[in-house]
C-alpha positions as CSV (number, residue, x, y, z in Angstrom):
1,M,13.9,11.6,-15.4
2,H,11.3,10.0,-18.1
3,I,9.5,7.0,-16.2
4,S,9.3,4.6,-18.9
5,G,11.6,1.8,-19.3
6,R,13.6,2.4,-16.7
7,T,14.0,0.1,-13.7
8,I,12.5,1.0,-10.4
9,I,12.9,-1.0,-7.2
10,V,9.7,-0.8,-4.6
11,T,10.1,-2.4,-0.7
12,G,7.5,-3.7,1.2
13,A,6.0,-3.6,-2.2
14,A,3.8,-6.3,-1.7
15,S,0.3,-4.5,-0.4
16,G,-0.5,-0.7,1.2
17,L,1.6,2.3,0.0
18,G,4.3,0.0,-2.2
19,E,1.9,-2.2,-4.1
20,A,0.6,0.9,-5.2
21,T,3.3,2.5,-6.3
22,V,4.4,-1.0,-8.2
23,R,1.3,-0.2,-9.9
24,R,1.7,3.1,-11.0
25,M,5.1,2.8,-12.2
26,H,4.0,-0.4,-13.9
27,D,1.3,1.7,-15.6
28,E,3.8,4.1,-16.5
29,G,6.2,1.6,-18.5
30,A,8.9,1.0,-16.2
31,H,10.6,-2.4,-15.0
32,V,9.6,-2.6,-11.6
33,V,11.2,-5.3,-9.0
34,I,8.5,-6.0,-5.9
35,V,10.3,-6.3,-3.0
36,D,8.9,-7.7,-0.3
37,F,9.2,-10.4,2.8
38,D,5.9,-11.8,2.2
39,E,6.4,-14.2,-0.2
40,K,3.1,-15.2,-1.2
41,R,1.3,-11.9,-1.8
42,G,5.0,-10.8,-3.4
43,K,4.6,-13.4,-6.0
44,L,0.6,-12.8,-6.8
45,L,1.8,-9.2,-7.1
46,E,4.3,-10.4,-10.0
47,E,2.1,-13.4,-11.6
48,S,-0.4,-10.2,-12.1
49,L,1.6,-7.7,-13.8
50,H,3.8,-8.5,-17.1
51,D,7.5,-7.4,-16.7
52,T,7.7,-7.2,-13.3
53,L,10.2,-9.5,-10.6
54,F,9.3,-10.2,-7.3
55,I,12.3,-10.7,-4.8
56,K,12.0,-11.7,-1.4
57,C,14.2,-9.5,1.0
58,D,15.0,-8.7,4.7
59,V,16.0,-5.3,4.0
60,T,17.8,-5.5,7.3
61,C,20.4,-7.6,6.2
62,E,22.8,-6.5,4.1
63,K,23.4,-9.6,1.7
64,S,19.4,-10.1,1.3
65,V,19.5,-6.7,-0.4
66,Q,22.9,-6.8,-2.6
67,N,20.9,-10.2,-3.9
68,V,18.3,-8.0,-4.8
69,I,20.5,-5.5,-6.3
70,D,22.6,-8.4,-8.3
71,K,19.1,-10.2,-9.4
72,T,17.7,-6.6,-10.6
73,V,21.1,-5.6,-12.2
74,E,21.3,-9.0,-14.2
75,K,17.8,-9.0,-15.4
76,Y,17.6,-5.6,-16.9
77,G,21.1,-4.1,-16.8
78,A,20.7,-0.9,-14.4
79,I,18.4,0.6,-11.5
80,H,17.3,4.1,-12.0
81,A,15.1,4.3,-8.8
82,V,14.2,3.2,-5.5
83,V,11.2,3.7,-3.2
84,N,11.5,2.7,0.0
85,C,8.0,1.5,1.1
86,A,9.0,-1.3,4.0
87,G,8.3,-0.2,7.7
88,I,6.6,-1.8,10.7
89,G,4.7,0.2,13.4
90,S,4.6,-0.2,17.4
91,A,2.3,1.3,19.7
92,S,2.9,0.4,23.1
93,R,3.7,3.4,25.9
94,V,7.2,4.4,27.7
95,V,6.0,2.8,30.6
96,S,2.7,0.7,30.7
97,S,0.0,1.3,33.4
98,K,1.4,-2.1,35.2
99,G,4.4,0.0,35.5
100,E,6.1,-2.6,32.7
101,P,8.7,-0.8,30.7
102,Y,8.7,-0.7,26.7
103,P,10.4,-3.8,25.6
104,L,14.3,-2.8,24.8
105,E,14.3,-5.4,22.0
106,L,10.8,-3.8,20.4
107,F,12.2,-0.5,20.4
108,K,15.4,-2.0,18.9
109,K,13.3,-3.9,15.9
110,V,11.4,-1.3,14.6
111,M,14.5,1.3,14.7
112,D,16.2,-1.9,12.7
113,V,13.5,-2.2,9.6
114,N,12.7,1.5,9.9
115,V,15.9,3.0,10.2
116,N,18.6,0.4,9.3
117,G,16.8,-1.4,6.4
118,T,15.9,2.3,4.7
119,F,19.4,3.2,4.8
120,N,20.6,-0.7,3.8
121,V,18.8,-0.8,0.7
122,L,19.3,3.2,-0.1
123,R,23.1,2.4,0.2
124,L,23.6,-0.4,-1.7
125,A,21.1,1.1,-4.5
126,A,23.2,4.1,-5.1
127,R,26.5,1.9,-5.3
128,Q,24.9,0.6,-7.9
129,M,23.7,3.9,-9.3
130,L,26.8,5.3,-9.8
131,K,28.5,3.1,-11.5
132,Q,25.7,3.8,-14.5
133,A,26.1,6.3,-17.1
134,P,23.5,9.0,-16.9
135,V,20.3,8.7,-17.9
136,T,19.3,12.9,-18.6
137,D,20.8,16.0,-20.1
138,D,21.2,16.8,-16.6
139,G,23.8,14.2,-15.5
140,E,20.8,12.1,-13.4
141,R,22.1,8.3,-12.9
142,G,18.7,7.8,-10.0
143,V,16.0,8.8,-7.5
144,I,15.9,7.7,-4.3
145,I,12.6,8.1,-2.1
146,N,12.3,7.2,1.3
147,T,9.0,6.9,3.1
148,A,8.8,9.0,7.0
149,S,5.6,9.9,8.7
150,V,3.7,13.0,9.7
151,A,4.5,10.8,13.2
152,A,7.9,12.1,12.7
153,Y,7.0,15.7,13.7
154,E,3.8,14.8,15.8
155,G,4.2,11.8,17.3
156,Q,1.1,10.3,19.3
157,I,1.3,8.9,22.9
158,G,2.5,5.5,22.6
159,Q,4.7,5.9,19.3
160,A,7.6,7.2,20.3
161,A,9.6,4.1,18.6
162,Y,7.8,4.5,15.9
163,S,8.0,8.4,15.4
164,A,11.7,8.0,16.3
165,S,12.3,5.5,13.3
166,K,10.7,8.3,11.4
167,G,12.3,11.6,12.5
168,A,15.8,10.0,11.6
169,V,14.3,8.9,8.3
170,V,13.6,12.3,7.5
171,S,16.6,13.5,8.7
172,M,19.0,11.3,6.9
173,A,17.7,12.8,3.2
174,L,19.2,16.4,3.4
175,P,22.7,14.7,3.9
176,I,22.8,12.1,1.4
177,A,21.1,14.3,-1.0
178,R,23.9,16.6,-0.8
179,E,26.6,14.0,-1.2
180,F,24.9,12.4,-4.2
181,S,24.4,15.9,-5.5
182,K,27.8,16.3,-7.8
183,T,27.4,12.6,-9.0
184,G,23.6,12.7,-10.2
185,I,21.6,11.0,-7.6
186,R,18.1,12.8,-5.8
187,V,17.1,11.6,-2.9
188,N,13.6,12.8,-1.2
189,T,10.8,11.4,1.3
190,I,7.5,11.6,1.4
191,A,5.8,11.7,5.0
192,P,2.3,10.0,4.9
193,G,-0.7,10.6,7.0
194,L,-3.6,8.4,7.7
195,F,-3.8,6.2,4.3
196,E,-5.9,3.4,3.6
197,T,-3.2,0.3,4.4
198,P,-3.7,-2.9,6.0
199,M,-2.4,-1.5,9.4
200,F,-5.2,1.2,9.4
201,N,-7.5,-1.8,8.2
202,L,-7.3,-4.1,11.2
203,L,-8.4,-0.7,13.3
204,P,-12.1,-1.3,14.2
205,E,-14.6,0.6,12.8
206,K,-15.2,3.3,15.4
207,A,-11.4,3.7,15.4
208,R,-11.3,4.3,12.2
209,T,-13.7,6.8,11.8
210,S,-12.6,8.7,14.5
211,L,-9.0,9.1,13.0
212,S,-10.7,9.8,9.6
213,K,-12.4,13.1,10.9
214,Q,-9.2,14.4,12.5
215,V,-7.6,15.2,8.5
216,P,-9.2,18.7,8.0
217,F,-9.3,18.2,3.8
218,P,-10.2,16.1,2.6
219,N,-12.0,14.4,5.2
220,R,-10.9,11.0,4.9
221,F,-7.8,8.7,4.6
222,G,-5.8,9.2,1.9
223,K,-5.5,6.8,-0.7
224,P,-2.4,4.6,-1.6
225,E,-3.1,5.7,-5.2
226,E,-2.4,9.5,-4.3
227,Y,1.0,8.3,-2.3
228,A,2.0,6.7,-6.0
229,D,1.2,10.1,-7.6
230,L,3.4,11.7,-5.5
231,V,6.1,9.0,-6.3
232,N,5.7,9.5,-9.7
233,F,6.4,13.4,-9.7
234,M,9.4,13.1,-7.2
235,I,10.8,10.4,-10.0
236,T,9.8,13.3,-13.2
237,N,10.6,16.4,-11.4
238,G,14.2,17.0,-11.7
239,M,14.1,19.9,-9.4
240,I,12.8,18.0,-6.1
241,N,16.0,17.3,-4.3
242,G,16.9,16.6,-0.3
243,E,12.7,17.8,0.5
244,C,10.4,15.8,2.7
245,V,6.7,16.3,1.8
246,R,3.9,16.0,4.0
247,L,1.0,14.0,2.1
248,D,-1.3,14.3,4.9
249,G,-4.4,16.4,4.2
250,C,-2.8,19.2,6.7
251,I,-3.4,17.0,9.5
252,R,-1.5,17.5,12.9
253,M,-1.8,14.8,15.0
254,S,-2.9,15.3,18.7
255,S,-1.2,13.6,21.4
256,L,-3.9,10.7,21.7
């Protein structure tokens, strides 16, 4: 699928991987819909890029996501791709050093945003895509890209909730891709390693240096623009379907 002239929704779009994706898709000539709960950052990004649309959204809420779908179609007429970057993290042992169990409500919240939120956006966007005419000779109607993490495979101590949520994101891609294979919608997943995002920027410099040294090559954090490069490739290469691609510089996370 060509990107120029297409309409692409990006969630978690006001910062980090999502913002880099918005900028790259915009540079490629797409109509980009900036979806985020952070209204201030979202509007600033919209103002800096012409022909974009910011919509505040809670990805876990059906009504909120449907509003995104409706406003996107109202303005641009169709939805051709969705990139799900919205997500949250959590770091806590299952039982703390004081003997306190991991808060169940926090576990539920991580799962709700990372798994239910991803699926909520995916299902409503796919319903709209199925109403649209194909845009390629192969009969392609749309592309959906979800964001997992290397924590889905090598979760560290304290990442039980986060790893579980990202493992679910990885696992859902293949059955959904198979379901949509006859109707022209591709579904893929990206599993980033350590990237320069607001979450990692909050870490102390000592911790950042230690983590960056764990990446075999290149020996650094990934850049959000490199994530956006892979998004671009997945949208434009029609043979990439049902895949989860690690984007991690060959890192295999240790237990700590």
